[in-house]
C-alpha positions in Angstrom: 156.6 51.5 -135.7 154.8 48.0 -135.3 151.4 48.2 -137.3 148.4 46.8 -135.2 145.5 45.4 -136.5 142.0 45.4 -135.1 139.7 42.3 -135.6 137.4 44.1 -138.1 140.8 44.9 -140.1 141.7 41.6 -140.2 138.5 40.1 -141.2 138.0 42.8 -144.0 141.5 41.9 -145.3 140.4 38.4 -145.2 137.6 39.2 -147.6 139.3 41.1 -149.7 141.7 38.4 -150.6 139.6 36.2 -151.9 139.8 38.7 -155.1 144.1 38.2 -154.6 146.6 35.8 -155.0 147.3 33.4 -151.7 150.4 35.5 -150.6 148.4 38.7 -150.3 146.7 37.0 -147.1 147.9 38.2 -143.6 150.6 36.7 -142.2 149.5 32.9 -140.8 146.4 33.1 -142.9 145.7 31.4 -145.7 143.1 30.3 -148.5 140.5 28.1 -147.3 138.8 27.4 -150.6 141.7 24.9 -151.4 141.9 23.8 -148.2 138.7 22.7 -147.9 138.4 21.2 -151.1 141.2 19.1 -150.7 139.9 17.8 -147.5 136.5 17.2 -149.4 138.2 15.2 -152.1 140.2 13.0 -149.5 137.1 11.6 -147.9 134.5 11.8 -151.0 132.5 14.1 -149.1 129.6 15.3 -151.7 129.1 11.5 -152.3 127.6 11.2 -148.7 124.0 12.8 -148.2 123.0 11.3 -145.1 124.9 7.9 -142.7 123.6 5.7 -140.2 126.5 4.0 -137.8 126.0 1.4 -134.9 128.4 0.0 -132.4 129.3 0.4 -128.6 130.1 3.5 -126.8 130.2 5.3 -123.8 129.1 8.4 -122.4 129.6 10.7 -119.5 127.4 13.6 -117.6 129.1 16.4 -117.6 129.7 18.0 -114.3 129.0 14.8 -112.0 132.5 13.9 -111.1 132.7 12.2 -107.6 135.7 14.7 -107.0 137.3 17.3 -108.7 140.8 15.6 -109.2 143.5 16.3 -111.8 143.1 14.9 -115.2 139.7 13.0 -114.7 137.1 12.1 -117.0 133.2 12.2 -116.5 131.7 9.3 -114.8 131.1 6.4 -117.6 128.1 4.9 -118.7 128.1 2.4 -121.6 125.8 2.8 -124.4 125.1 -0.6 -126.0 123.6 -0.9 -129.6 124.4 2.3 -130.3 122.8 3.2 -133.5 122.6 7.1 -134.9 121.8 8.5 -138.5 122.4 11.4 -139.1 120.7 13.7 -142.4 122.9 16.3 -143.2 120.0 17.5 -146.1 117.3 17.6 -143.8 119.1 18.5 -140.9 117.9 16.0 -138.4 119.2 12.9 -135.9 118.1 10.3 -134.4 119.8 8.2 -132.0 119.2 5.1 -130.1 121.2 2.9 -127.3 120.6 0.9 -124.4 121.5 1.9 -120.7 121.3 0.6 -117.7 118.3 2.5 -116.0 117.7 3.8 -112.4 121.1 6.2 -112.5 120.3 9.0 -115.0 117.9 11.4 -116.0 115.9 9.9 -118.6 116.5 13.6 -120.7 120.1 12.6 -120.8 121.9 11.8 -123.4 125.4 12.6 -123.1 127.7 15.9 -122.6 125.8 18.7 -121.2 122.7 18.5 -120.1 122.1 16.7 -117.0 119.3 18.0 -114.4 119.1 16.7 -111.3 115.4 16.3 -110.5 113.8 15.5 -114.0 112.5 12.3 -114.0 114.5 9.2 -114.0 115.5 6.7 -116.7 113.2 3.7 -116.3 114.5 2.0 -119.6 116.9 0.7 -121.1 116.1 1.6 -124.1 117.1 5.7 -124.9 116.0 7.9 -128.5 116.7 11.2 -128.7 116.0 12.9 -132.2 116.9 16.0 -133.5 114.6 18.0 -136.3 115.5 21.5 -137.2 115.0 23.7 -134.3 113.6 20.9 -132.5 114.9 18.1 -130.0 113.0 15.4 -127.9 113.4 12.1 -126.1 111.8 8.7 -125.4 112.5 6.6 -122.6 111.9 2.9 -123.9 108.3 3.4 -125.7 107.1 6.4 -123.8 106.0 10.2 -124.6 108.0 12.1 -126.8 109.6 14.8 -124.3 110.7 18.1 -125.3 114.4 19.3 -125.2 114.5 22.9 -123.9 115.6 25.3 -126.7 119.0 26.1 -125.8 119.7 22.6 -125.5 118.1 21.7 -128.0 120.4 24.2 -129.9 123.2 22.4 -129.0 121.9 19.0 -130.3 121.7 20.9 -133.7 125.1 21.9 -133.8 126.1 18.5 -133.3 125.1 17.3 -136.5 127.9 19.5 -138.0 130.6 18.5 -136.0 131.7 15.3 -137.9 133.8 15.5 -140.9 131.1 15.6 -143.5 128.9 17.5 -141.7 131.9 20.2 -141.3 132.6 20.7 -145.0 128.8 20.7 -145.8 128.9 23.8 -143.2 131.3 25.5 -144.6 129.5 26.3 -147.8 126.6 27.2 -146.1 125.6 30.9 -146.5 127.1 33.2 -143.5 129.6 30.4 -142.8 132.8 32.7 -143.3 135.6 30.2 -143.6 138.9 31.5 -142.6 141.8 29.1 -142.2 145.6 29.4 -140.6 148.6 27.1 -140.4 150.6 25.6 -137.6 152.9 22.6 -136.8 151.6 19.8 -134.5 155.4 18.4 -133.2 154.8 17.1 -129.3 152.0 15.9 -127.4 152.4 14.2 -123.9 149.3 12.1 -123.2 147.3 9.3 -124.6 148.7 9.4 -128.1 152.3 9.0 -126.7 155.4 11.9 -125.8 156.6 12.3 -129.5 155.0 12.8 -133.1 156.3 13.4 -136.0 156.1 16.9 -136.8 153.7 17.6 -139.3 152.0 20.9 -140.8 148.3 21.0 -140.4 145.6 23.5 -141.3 143.0 24.7 -139.0 139.5 26.0 -140.8 137.0 27.9 -138.5 133.5 28.7 -139.7 130.2 29.8 -138.3 127.5 27.3 -137.4 124.2 28.5 -136.8 124.6 31.7 -137.0 126.7 32.3 -134.1 128.7 29.4 -133.0 132.3 29.3 -134.1 133.7 25.3 -135.2 137.1 24.6 -136.0 138.5 22.1 -137.9 142.2 20.8 -137.9 142.9 19.2 -141.2 146.4 17.0 -141.7 148.7 16.7 -144.2 147.1 14.3 -145.7 144.1 16.6 -146.1 142.1 14.4 -143.3 140.1 15.8 -141.1 141.1 15.1 -137.3 139.8 17.1 -134.9 136.7 19.4 -134.8 136.4 21.7 -131.7 133.7 24.5 -130.7 132.5 26.5 -127.8 129.3 26.9 -126.4 127.7 28.2 -122.9 127.5 26.1 -119.8 126.4 27.9 -117.0 129.2 26.9 -114.0 132.3 27.1 -116.4 130.7 29.8 -119.2 132.6 29.0 -122.3 132.8 25.2 -122.6 135.1 23.3 -125.0 133.5 20.3 -127.0 136.0 18.5 -129.3 135.2 15.9 -131.4 138.3 13.2 -132.7 137.9 11.0 -135.5 139.7 8.0 -136.7 139.7 4.8 -138.8 138.2 5.9 -141.6 136.6 3.3 -144.1 134.8 3.2 -147.3 131.1 4.1 -146.8 129.4 3.4 -150.1 131.4 5.9 -152.4 132.4 7.8 -149.7 134.6 7.7 -146.5 133.5 7.9 -142.6 135.5 7.3 -139.5 134.3 4.5 -137.3 136.4 5.2 -133.8 135.3 8.6 -132.4 136.7 10.3 -129.3 135.5 13.4 -127.2 136.0 15.8 -124.9 133.4 18.2 -122.7 135.5 20.3 -121.2 139.4 20.9 -121.3 141.6 18.3 -121.8 144.0 19.8 -119.1 146.3 17.1 -118.1 148.4 20.3 -116.5 145.7 21.9 -115.2 147.3 25.1 -117.2 143.9 26.8 -117.5 141.6 24.9 -115.2 141.8 23.0 -111.5 139.6 20.5 -113.2 136.7 19.8 -115.1 136.6 16.6 -116.7 136.6 15.6 -119.9 136.3 12.4 -122.2 132.7 12.6 -122.5 131.5 10.3 -125.3 133.3 8.0 -127.6 133.3 4.4 -128.8 133.6 2.2 -131.8 130.7 2.5 -134.2 131.7 -0.2 -137.3 128.7 -0.6 -138.9 128.0 1.6 -141.6 125.4 2.7 -144.4 125.9 5.0 -146.6 123.0 7.2 -147.9 119.9 5.1 -146.3 118.3 8.3 -145.7 114.6 7.3 -144.2 112.3 10.3 -143.7 112.8 12.7 -140.8 110.7 11.9 -137.9 108.1 14.7 -137.6 108.5 17.0 -134.6 105.4 15.9 -132.4 102.4 18.7 -131.7 103.5 18.5 -128.4 107.1 19.5 -128.7 106.1 21.9 -131.2 103.4 23.4 -128.4 105.5 22.8 -125.1 106.9 26.3 -123.5 110.3 26.7 -122.4 111.4 26.4 -118.5 110.1 29.2 -117.0 113.1 30.3 -114.3 111.6 33.3 -113.8 108.5 31.5 -111.6 109.3 31.0 -108.2 106.8 29.3 -105.7 107.2 30.4 -102.1 106.0 27.6 -99.2 106.6 29.3 -95.6 108.2 26.7 -93.7 108.6 28.6 -90.2 109.0 31.6 -89.2 111.0 33.4 -91.8 111.9 30.2 -93.3 110.9 29.8 -97.0 110.7 26.9 -99.7 111.7 28.7 -103.0 110.5 26.1 -105.4 109.0 26.1 -108.9 111.6 23.9 -111.2 113.4 21.0 -110.9 115.2 22.2 -107.9 114.7 24.0 -104.8 116.7 26.8 -103.2 115.8 27.6 -99.3 115.7 31.1 -97.5 116.6 31.6 -94.0 115.9 35.2 -92.5 118.3 36.2 -89.3 117.9 39.8 -88.0 120.1 41.6 -89.9 120.8 39.4 -93.1 119.8 36.2 -94.9 121.1 32.5 -95.6 120.3 30.7 -98.9 120.8 27.0 -99.1 121.3 26.1 -103.2 121.6 27.7 -106.0 121.0 25.2 -108.5 120.7 25.4 -112.5 121.7 29.0 -113.7 121.6 32.2 -113.4 118.0 32.8 -114.7 116.9 30.7 -112.2 118.8 32.5 -109.3 118.2 36.1 -110.3 114.5 35.3 -109.5 114.9 33.8 -106.3 117.2 36.5 -105.2 114.3 39.0 -106.3 111.6 36.9 -104.4 114.1 37.0 -101.1 114.3 41.1 -101.5 110.3 40.9 -101.4 110.3 38.7 -98.0 112.9 40.2 -96.5 113.2 44.0 -97.5 116.2 45.2 -97.0 118.3 42.4 -95.3 121.5 41.1 -97.7 122.1 37.8 -98.4 125.2 37.2 -96.7 125.5 33.4 -96.9 125.1 31.1 -99.8 125.8 27.4 -99.2 126.0 25.0 -102.0 125.8 21.6 -100.7 128.3 20.1 -103.1 130.1 20.7 -106.7 128.0 18.8 -109.3 126.8 21.6 -111.8 123.1 21.3 -111.7 123.7 22.2 -108.3 125.9 25.4 -109.1 124.7 27.2 -111.9 124.0 30.4 -109.8 126.6 30.7 -107.0 128.3 33.3 -109.3 125.2 35.4 -109.1 125.2 35.2 -105.3 128.7 35.9 -105.3 128.2 39.1 -107.5 125.8 40.3 -105.2 127.9 40.3 -102.2 126.9 36.9 -100.7 129.8 34.8 -99.4 129.6 31.0 -100.6 129.7 28.3 -98.1 131.7 25.3 -99.6 133.3 21.9 -98.3 137.2 23.1 -98.2 137.6 20.1 -100.7 136.0 21.8 -103.5 137.7 25.5 -102.7 140.3 25.3 -105.5 137.6 24.4 -108.1 135.2 26.5 -107.6 137.7 29.6 -106.7 139.9 28.9 -110.0 137.5 27.9 -112.4 133.8 28.9 -111.1 133.7 32.1 -109.1 136.4 33.9 -111.4 136.4 37.0 -113.9 137.6 35.3 -117.0 135.5 36.4 -120.1 132.5 34.7 -121.2 131.9 35.2 -124.7 128.9 33.0 -125.6 126.5 34.0 -123.3 127.9 36.5 -120.9 126.6 36.3 -117.1 126.2 39.0 -115.0 129.1 38.2 -112.6 131.2 38.6 -116.2 129.7 42.0 -117.0 130.3 43.9 -114.3 133.1 41.7 -111.8 133.5 43.5 -108.4 136.8 43.7 -107.4 136.2 41.4 -104.6 136.1 38.4 -107.1 139.6 38.9 -108.1 140.7 39.8 -104.2 139.5 36.1 -103.0 136.3 37.4 -101.0 134.5 34.3 -102.4 133.8 31.6 -99.8 133.9 30.6 -96.2 135.8 26.8 -96.1 133.7 24.3 -93.9 135.5 21.2 -93.1 133.3 19.6 -90.1 131.1 21.7 -89.3 130.1 25.5 -89.5 127.8 27.9 -87.6 125.6 31.1 -89.2 124.0 32.7 -86.1 122.4 36.3 -85.1 122.6 34.8 -81.4 119.0 34.5 -81.8 118.7 32.1 -84.5 121.4 29.2 -85.3 121.8 27.7 -88.6 124.3 24.5 -88.3 125.9 23.4 -91.7 127.7 19.6 -91.4 130.2 17.8 -93.9 128.1 14.8 -94.9 130.0 11.0 -94.5 130.7 8.7 -96.3 128.9 9.2 -99.2 129.6 7.7 -102.8 127.6 10.3 -104.7 130.1 13.4 -104.5 133.1 14.5 -102.2 132.5 17.3 -100.1 128.5 17.0 -99.6 127.3 19.3 -97.0 123.6 19.3 -95.5 122.3 22.7 -92.8 120.1 22.0 -89.9 118.1 24.2 -87.6 117.5 23.2 -84.5 114.6 25.1 -83.3 112.8 24.7 -86.2 114.1 20.9 -86.3 114.5 21.2 -90.4 117.3 19.5 -92.0 117.9 20.9 -95.5 119.9 18.6 -97.8 120.4 17.6 -102.0 120.6 14.5 -103.6 120.7 12.6 -100.2 116.7 11.9 -100.4 114.6 13.2 -103.6 110.9 13.3 -103.2 110.2 14.5 -106.7 109.5 10.7 -107.6 109.3 7.5 -105.7 112.4 6.7 -104.2 114.6 4.5 -106.0 117.5 1.6 -105.2 120.3 3.9 -106.4 119.6 6.5 -104.3 119.7 4.1 -101.2 123.5 4.4 -100.4 122.8 8.2 -100.0 119.8 8.0 -97.9 121.9 5.6 -95.6 124.9 8.4 -95.4 122.0 10.8 -94.6 120.7 8.5 -91.9 124.3 8.2 -90.6 125.0 12.2 -90.0 121.6 12.7 -88.9 122.5 9.9 -85.7 125.9 10.8 -85.8 125.4 14.2 -84.4 122.1 13.3 -83.0 120.0 15.7 -84.5 116.2 16.3 -83.6 114.9 16.4 -87.4 111.0 16.8 -87.5 110.8 18.2 -91.6 113.4 17.1 -94.3 113.9 20.2 -97.0 115.1 18.1 -100.1 116.3 20.2 -103.0 114.3 18.0 -105.3 111.0 17.1 -104.1 108.7 18.9 -101.6 109.5 19.0 -97.6 108.6 15.9 -96.3 108.0 14.2 -92.3 110.9 12.9 -91.2 109.0 9.8 -90.7 108.5 9.5 -94.6 112.2 9.5 -94.9 112.1 6.3 -92.5 109.2 4.5 -94.1 111.4 5.2 -97.7 114.6 3.7 -96.4 112.7 0.6 -95.3 110.5 0.3 -98.2 113.7 1.1 -100.7 115.0 -2.4 -102.1 118.8 -3.3 -101.2 120.2 -3.5 -105.1 120.9 -1.0 -107.1 
């Protein structure tokens, strides 16, 4: 009878094997100590306490593709005059770079962290700093703006996702290194169809007490790839993978100057996912200074004292009988009450936010189920809560072009190991059976024969494929997302979306009195028309 080992037994055997010869390690495992020691020696890791590297790179906002197409990159933003200093002894990092303003939230660095509805970047020069558990950013010479704790933790994790950082983290208490071997033989993609077979080692450690980080170490004892998994509200367990090459001398150590990062799976054949993008960060940074360790930037008092985002706060504003704005954060939801059920427009941000909104809906319309959740488009800052609505029985109304992505990658019962949400913990059978969505091509009607809510496909649009808006004819209210934001003055970069919104309203001959945006407060239609005239016609 075959013997079966539980995970706990394997861990116990690994711990015991520290005291025993290498051949006593369980099959497939090896002693991590000599593997790590050889990797450290190959790049003289111990000689590098901190590093500053500069050059030109690119970055991509996770979840902001135009279309969920196969094998696609996140949209690229060029980063000029890029400089980063990492100090592993103090656990600090400082990044500065120039990026075209007007298109991105000022809070966005690269990878995850894009939140629509936050202030737009105004200055080219951007600064992002991590010091221990705190992180903050500055737009030009503006004041420091705190990064929310959950995202600040990922920024701190990123300090250790370098060859030298990984080796230093592997020696920390609680790292618990484990090592396996495998062969790398074939890869179809950017590296060519065939590579020479090579036996490599993969060492896994625990960083910050919770994140598993894996390093692939080649036959020359060089770390070529570092991978970890973090939580992303839309996709759950989310892959971050750094590849580094072209090591050069840096003082008495060696440092890689070419970087290539995946944020999401590089899934060319969609074995695991429909498509979530990848290639989130990279570049060449040939100017390297070893052990130039300036004092860490102290944490500003305003950052220390900043309260974390309050996703449970829901500000209610009545727009009409049974129609409510559910605000209180960088993005709104809207509730439309019918005779026997409720429809909600948009489920942004995350589960915490959506649970709070749903509790508010339950108080405003007791004993009426949320029958429909209308999602405007699949950018991640707008769909972080659709799993939560699906869990409580709501049908997601989405444009048909986004259904494969939503149903395969988002509305699933796949386990979430980093931060399980309510759908992962208590998945209803309807998720597996596919009762998740209603497809819209041109328009869709929700009605109880007394109130009518129309859902329209907005086109043409450069912002994203498959954009929906909604309209209440009797109340003359148009609900929209990212077509016209009112949380800050209109900017040139939004003009194409504003024009598409106007075209759709005119094409459908809608008599709009109030524009209800996801970002910002509702405004009269006249305010939108005045903005159309006032916004500069250049990007």
